[in-house]
C-alpha positions, 0 to 999 in steps of 0.5 A: 233455274236459279243457277241459270239466272245467276249465270246470266247475270254474271255474263251480263255484268262481265259484258258491261265491264268489257263495254269499250264505251266505259273506257272511252268515258273514263278517258274523256274525263281524264282528258278534260281535266288535263286539257282544262289544267284542273289537275294531273289526272290519276291513271284510274277512272272509276265508271258506274252506270246509273241503273237503266239510264244512259248516264255514267258516273265517272270518278277521277280523283276528286272530280265526279263526272256525268257522261252520256254512255252512247256519245261520251259527251260530258254533261257535268263535273263537280269537285267532291274533294272540296266539299268536306274541307269547305264544310269544316272551314271555320275561318273567313278566308281572304280572297285571292283569285277574285278580289273585286266584282270587276274581276268576276266576269273576266276570271270566270270567262277565262275558266269557261274558255278552258273548259271548251265553252264558246266565247261568243256565248252571252253572259246571262247571270253573275253572282259573287259571295265571299266567305261568311263567318260560322260557328263550330258545329255549323254544317252549312257550306259558308265558303265563298262562291263565284258563279256565271251562267252563259248561253248561246244566241243566234243573231242575238235571239235566244233559244226558248224551251230547250237551250244551249247553256253552261254554268260554272261555280268557282271558289273566289279564294283559291280559283278551284272549280266547284261545279260545271255543266254544259248542254248543247241542245238546239240548232236554229233553223232559218225562218220567215216571221209571218206572225206578229207579236200581237197575234202571238200574244192572242194565241198564247192567251187562248192556250193559257186560258184553255189550260188553266186547270193544268196550271198551278195558281193560274189567275182567272184572267191571263196576264201576258207580258211582252213577247220575245222573239227567239228559236224553239224546238218542238216540245215533243222532243222531251219524249226522247231519251236525254242523250238525244237532246242534241242539235234539235231543230229550233224554229223562229218563235215568240215566247209569251210569258205570263204574270203568275206564280209559276212564271208560265209561258207559251211559245208560238211558232212565228211562221204559222202560229202553231204552239211549240212549247207550254211551260207547264207541261213535261212530256218526259216520263221518269222511265224515259229520261236518260234511257 
């Protein structure tokens, strides 16, 4: 019996190694580096599967990718080769890639464009930190970081719950990519607004009040803020594997945020008043995410 089990595991391992999707993921990672002019990719890409999940870890040179097994879509990239040198660095380097705050957004926007992020996506956040002095033995990374967050809008309206978003971090001294991720989860479905903001707030307050026991540090009296119109998919999509969180139909909706310690919010369908999203809920179960 033991021999049969070992033989079965060997066969399964061989089948996985011969899976053409692994080769596709490796080629996708190398093509990404080449087209983005990040580095000349080596001929070899090491591909590993994360347990039973649908995520692959692909190592190409100094870069580490997370790629979906089924689709070959790149979820994130990080530059592991720079981590050690940044931690060991003791000097305060003179910035040469981004010298001033005025250069921050144009330089990072150009990098995003090379990585395939649509130019129409709006900037949500920008931050810039230059090198800080440190003592020998300090294991913190005190080298500078330039960061940008962008997201898609539909007719200037944002997505709620899930979204379409990209984040990038770069070294302001060298211009090297440190970290990048992107997801395209939502697809706006045209709709007609029949629920006004005031009514959406009433619905959201009732939902919040009825769930106070599930909301950490919820005040006794709900304190809603100004509703924001946008698009939101059904939260039921969280039950799907992460690889299927793509182009989810998103309906015209009101996001009603609350003044509390966890920044809770409720998303109300702007057409029929139904609840689309409750921020304090997480319908994803650990065995489901990435399966």
